[in-house]
C-alpha positions in Angstrom: -74.4 74.9 -38.3 -75.5 75.1 -34.8 -76.8 72.2 -33.4 -79.5 72.6 -31.2 -78.9 72.1 -27.4 -79.4 69.2 -25.6 -81.6 69.5 -22.9 -80.7 67.5 -20.0 -82.1 66.2 -16.7 -79.3 65.4 -13.6 -80.6 63.0 -11.7 -78.5 62.7 -8.3 -76.7 65.7 -6.6 -73.6 64.0 -4.6 -70.1 63.4 -5.7 -70.5 62.0 -9.1 -73.9 64.0 -10.2 -72.4 67.4 -9.5 -69.5 66.8 -11.0 -71.3 65.5 -14.3 -73.4 68.7 -14.3 -70.2 70.9 -13.9 -69.1 69.2 -17.0 -72.4 70.0 -18.5 -72.5 73.7 -17.6 -69.0 74.2 -18.9 -70.7 72.6 -22.7 -72.0 75.6 -25.3 -74.0 72.8 -26.4 -75.7 71.8 -23.6 -78.8 73.1 -21.3 -78.8 71.5 -17.4 -83.5 72.3 -17.3 -83.7 70.4 -13.7 -82.2 68.6 -10.7 -83.3 65.4 -9.2 -82.3 64.2 -5.7 -83.6 62.2 -2.5 -82.1 65.4 -0.6 -83.7 68.8 -0.8 -79.8 70.1 0.5 -78.0 68.7 -2.1 -80.1 70.2 -5.0 -80.4 73.3 -3.9 -76.6 73.4 -2.9 -75.9 72.3 -6.8 -79.0 74.6 -7.9 -77.0 78.0 -6.7 -73.8 76.6 -7.5 -74.9 76.8 -11.3 -76.9 79.9 -11.3 -80.5 78.7 -10.3 -81.5 75.7 -11.6 -84.9 74.1 -11.1 -85.1 71.4 -9.2 -87.0 68.1 -8.0 -87.8 65.5 -5.3 -89.0 62.8 -8.1 -87.7 61.5 -10.9 -90.9 60.7 -12.4 -92.2 63.9 -12.0 -89.2 65.9 -13.3 -89.1 63.5 -16.8 -93.0 64.6 -17.2 -92.7 68.4 -16.5 -89.7 68.5 -18.6 -89.9 66.4 -21.2 -85.8 66.7 -21.7 -83.5 65.7 -24.5 -81.2 63.6 -22.2 -80.9 62.9 -19.2 -77.8 62.1 -16.2 -78.7 59.4 -13.4 -76.1 59.5 -10.9 -78.3 58.2 -7.9 -78.0 55.3 -5.8 -77.7 52.0 -7.9 -81.2 50.2 -6.5 -82.6 53.3 -9.0 -80.2 52.7 -12.3 -82.2 50.5 -14.6 -85.4 51.8 -13.5 -85.0 55.7 -14.1 -82.8 54.6 -17.6 -85.5 52.5 -18.5 -88.6 55.2 -18.1 -86.0 58.1 -19.4 -85.9 55.7 -22.7 -89.0 55.2 -23.3 -89.9 59.1 -23.0 -87.8 60.1 -25.6 -84.6 60.8 -23.5 -81.0 59.7 -24.5 -79.2 58.2 -21.1 -76.4 58.3 -19.5 -76.1 56.2 -16.0 -73.6 55.7 -14.0 -72.0 52.2 -13.1 -73.4 49.8 -12.5 -76.2 49.8 -15.0 -78.2 47.7 -12.7 -78.0 45.4 -10.0 -78.9 42.0 -12.3 -77.8 41.2 -15.7 -81.8 40.7 -16.2 -82.3 44.5 -15.6 -79.0 45.3 -17.5 -80.5 43.5 -20.6 -83.7 45.2 -20.3 -82.2 48.8 -20.5 -80.0 47.6 -24.0 -83.2 46.2 -25.0 -85.3 49.8 -23.9 -82.4 51.7 -25.7 -82.3 49.3 -29.1 -86.4 49.5 -29.5 -86.4 53.3 -28.8 -83.6 54.2 -30.8 -82.1 56.9 -27.7 -78.4 56.5 -26.6 -77.0 54.6 -23.7 -73.4 55.6 -21.8 -72.6 54.0 -18.8 -70.1 55.6 -16.5 -67.1 53.8 -17.0 -64.9 56.6 -16.5 -61.3 55.4 -16.4 -62.0 54.2 -20.0 -61.6 58.3 -21.0 -58.6 58.7 -18.6 -55.6 59.5 -20.7 -53.1 57.7 -18.2 -55.2 54.5 -17.8 -55.0 54.2 -21.7 -51.5 54.2 -21.7 -51.3 51.8 -18.8 -53.8 49.6 -21.0 -51.6 49.8 -23.5 -48.2 48.8 -21.4 -49.7 45.9 -20.1 -51.1 45.0 -23.8 -47.2 44.6 -24.7 -46.5 42.3 -21.8 -47.0 39.3 -23.6 -49.8 36.3 -22.7 -50.8 35.5 -19.9 -51.6 38.3 -17.7 -51.4 38.5 -14.0 -53.5 41.7 -12.7 -53.5 42.8 -9.2 -56.0 45.1 -8.8 -57.4 47.2 -5.4 -59.7 50.1 -3.8 -59.9 50.1 -0.3 -61.6 52.5 1.4 -61.5 53.9 5.3 -64.8 55.7 5.0 -65.9 57.8 7.8 -68.8 60.3 8.6 -70.9 60.7 5.4 -68.8 58.9 2.9 -69.8 55.9 5.0 -73.3 56.9 5.7 -73.3 56.8 1.7 -71.5 52.8 1.5 -74.0 51.6 3.7 -76.9 53.2 1.5 -75.0 51.5 -1.4 -74.5 48.4 0.9 -78.2 47.7 1.5 -78.2 46.3 -2.1 -74.7 45.8 -3.2 -71.2 44.8 -1.9 -67.8 46.9 -2.7 -67.0 44.4 -5.1 -69.9 44.4 -7.5 -70.0 48.2 -7.1 -66.4 49.4 -7.7 -65.2 46.0 -9.5 -67.2 46.8 -13.0 -64.4 49.5 -13.3 -61.5 47.1 -13.1 -62.9 43.9 -14.7 -63.7 46.3 -17.4 -59.5 47.0 -17.4 -58.8 43.6 -17.0 -60.9 42.5 -20.0 -59.4 45.6 -22.3 -55.8 43.8 -21.3 -56.1 40.7 -22.2 -58.7 40.9 -24.9 -60.1 37.5 -23.3 -63.1 36.1 -22.3 -63.5 35.5 -18.1 -64.3 31.9 -18.2 -64.5 31.6 -14.2 -64.7 33.7 -11.3 -64.1 32.4 -6.6 -64.7 35.1 -4.5 -64.6 35.8 -0.8 -65.8 38.1 1.7 -66.4 39.7 5.3 -68.7 41.3 7.1 -66.8 43.6 9.4 -69.4 45.8 10.6 -72.7 45.3 12.6 -74.0 48.7 11.2 -74.5 46.8 7.6 -77.2 43.7 7.1 -76.1 40.4 8.4 -75.8 39.2 5.0 -73.9 41.8 3.5 -70.3 42.0 3.3 -67.8 45.5 3.8 -64.4 43.2 2.4 -64.4 41.5 -0.7 -61.7 40.3 -2.9 -63.0 38.4 -6.4 -60.4 36.2 -8.8 -61.1 36.0 -11.9 -59.5 33.5 -14.9 -59.6 34.1 -18.4 -60.1 31.4 -21.7 -56.0 33.0 -22.5 -54.6 31.3 -19.1 -54.7 34.8 -17.7 -56.0 35.5 -13.9 -56.3 38.6 -12.2 -57.8 39.8 -8.4 -59.7 42.9 -7.4 -59.8 43.4 -3.4 -62.4 46.3 -2.2 -63.5 47.2 1.2 -65.3 50.4 2.8 -65.8 51.2 6.0 -63.8 53.1 9.2 -61.6 49.9 10.1 -60.7 49.2 6.5 -56.7 49.3 6.5 -55.0 52.7 4.3 -51.6 50.7 3.4 -51.3 49.1 0.7 -55.3 50.6 -0.3 -54.1 51.3 -3.9 -52.6 48.7 -5.7 -53.0 48.6 -9.8 -50.3 45.8 -10.9 -49.5 43.5 -13.9 -47.6 41.0 -15.1 -46.6 39.6 -18.4 -43.6 36.9 -20.1 -42.4 40.4 -21.1 -42.2 42.3 -17.8 -44.6 44.4 -15.9 -46.1 47.5 -15.0 -47.4 49.3 -12.5 -49.1 52.7 -11.1 -46.3 53.9 -9.4 -48.3 55.6 -6.3 -46.5 56.4 -2.8 -49.8 55.8 -0.6 -47.7 55.5 2.3 -47.4 60.0 3.0 -50.5 60.5 2.7 -52.7 61.8 4.9 -55.3 59.5 6.8 -58.7 59.4 5.0 -57.2 59.9 1.4 -58.4 56.7 0.5 -61.7 57.8 0.5 -61.0 61.0 -1.3 -62.8 60.2 -5.2 -59.9 63.2 -6.7 -57.6 59.8 -5.3 -59.0 56.8 -7.1 -58.3 58.0 -10.9 -54.9 59.8 -10.0 -52.3 58.1 -12.1 -48.9 60.7 -12.2 -46.5 57.6 -13.2 -46.0 54.3 -14.1 -43.4 52.1 -13.7 -42.3 49.6 -16.4 -40.2 46.5 -15.7 -38.6 44.7 -18.5 -37.8 41.1 -18.1 -35.1 40.1 -20.9 -32.1 38.7 -19.6 -28.3 38.9 -20.6 -26.2 36.2 -21.3 -24.7 36.2 -17.4 -28.5 36.5 -16.1 -28.9 39.5 -15.6 -31.6 42.5 -16.5 -30.7 43.9 -20.1 -32.7 47.1 -19.1 -33.3 49.3 -16.2 -36.8 50.0 -14.8 -38.5 53.0 -16.8 -40.8 55.3 -15.0 -43.3 56.5 -17.5 -44.6 60.0 -17.1 -47.9 60.8 -17.2 -48.3 64.8 -17.4 -51.7 65.1 -18.8 -53.3 63.7 -15.8 -57.0 65.7 -15.4 -58.5 65.8 -12.1 -62.1 64.1 -11.0 -63.9 67.3 -12.6 -62.5 66.6 -15.9 -62.4 63.3 -16.4 -65.8 64.2 -16.2 -65.7 66.7 -18.5 -64.2 64.1 -20.9 -66.7 61.2 -20.2 -69.5 63.4 -20.8 -67.9 65.0 -24.2 -68.2 61.1 -25.4 -71.9 61.2 -24.1 -72.6 64.5 -26.3 -71.2 63.3 -29.2 -73.2 60.0 -29.0 -76.0 61.8 -29.4 -74.8 64.5 -31.9 -73.0 62.7 -34.9 -75.1 58.6 -33.6 -72.0 56.4 -32.6 -72.9 52.9 -32.4 -73.0 52.2 -29.2 -73.8 48.1 -29.2 -69.9 47.2 -28.0 -70.0 49.4 -25.1 -73.0 48.1 -24.2 -72.6 44.6 -24.9 -69.2 45.1 -22.6 -70.9 46.3 -19.6 -73.7 44.1 -19.3 -70.3 41.3 -19.6 -68.6 43.3 -16.8 -71.4 43.3 -15.0 -72.0 39.3 -14.8 -68.5 38.9 -14.2 -69.1 41.0 -10.8 -72.2 39.4 -10.1 -70.6 35.7 -10.3 -68.3 36.9 -7.9 -71.1 37.9 -5.6 -72.5 34.5 -5.8 -69.5 32.6 -5.2 -69.1 34.9 -1.9 -72.5 33.5 -0.3 -71.6 29.9 -2.0 -68.2 29.4 -1.4 -68.3 27.9 -4.9 -66.2 29.1 -8.2 -69.0 30.1 -10.5 -68.3 28.9 -14.4 -69.4 31.9 -16.3 
C-alpha cells in the first residue's frame, strides 16, 4: 500500500539545506512544500532548482501557513532549538542540523518536547550514515583498550565561507560547532563515558567578537583509560598543512584515514565535499615476532562505496523518513546527542576558565 507523502518544510537554504532539499526532491514519499531562509537570493535559487517551491522569509509564518508533516532545520545554530520546539508543538517531525542547541538545557527541552508530542527528532550527525566512517569506527574498536584518538578539521575559509563562519562564531566556537561530530565518533569507538575535558583556544582575528576564539583544541578522557583530542580552526589565516587528521591507536595497532592533503589545491580545506571524504584506511598491526620485528605489514583498506556530500545527505534523510514511517525508537540517539553536546560545551568552558572540567 502506498504511504501518504510526507509534506516537508525546509528551513535554511545554504550548503546543508540545499543538500537536504535535493535529497527530499529525489524521494517519491516526500513533497517539499516550502523553503525558508533569511536571504531571498538563496531561497529563490533553490526554489528554481527544485522546479518552483513556495518561499518564505519567516519561519513562524511558513509553519503556520503550510502546516507541514515534517521540518528540516539547517539554519544557524542559534535558531535550532527554538525552531525545533515550534515545529514539534505544531505537530511536525523534525530533522535538525548539529548542534541540536546552544545549551544543554535547550537541547533537553527539544528532547522533552519530542517525547511529549510523540514526534520524531533526528539530529544531523552525518558521519553515522557514511559507510567508510562506519568501517573506520569498526577497525578502531578492534585495536584493544585504551584508545588514543587524534582528530582535526581546520578550514582556511575566505569570502562567503569566512562570512558564514563569522556568523556562526557570533555565538559558537569551531570546537563546539564541529566538535560534536568527532566526540560522537570517539564515543562510538570506545563505547566508554567521557570523564574530563580540557581545552585551549586562540583568537586570531579582529573580525570576530573579542570573547570568541576561531582556533581551539579539546582533550577528552574516558573512563576506560582512552584519550582523544580534536582541533578546529576557521579563517583566512588557517594553515592547510595537516588540516585533516583522523588517526586512532590502541594496543593492537592503529588505523588512520589515509588522505594526502599536501597536493590539495589551496582552499580545499573549506570544501564541504572534503570534510567527509574517506577513500582509504591505513591499518597497522603491532604484534612482534621473536626478533622484535613487526609480524605483518601495514594494510591499505579501500572504501570504494565513497558517497559524495549530496549522496550522504540522501542516506541521512532516508533514515529520517524511515524513522517517521516505521516509528523508530530514537531515545538512544537523542541521549547521545545531548551527551556529546555536553562534552563540547564543557570544552568551551575550559577554554574560558583555563580549568579541567569534570563531566
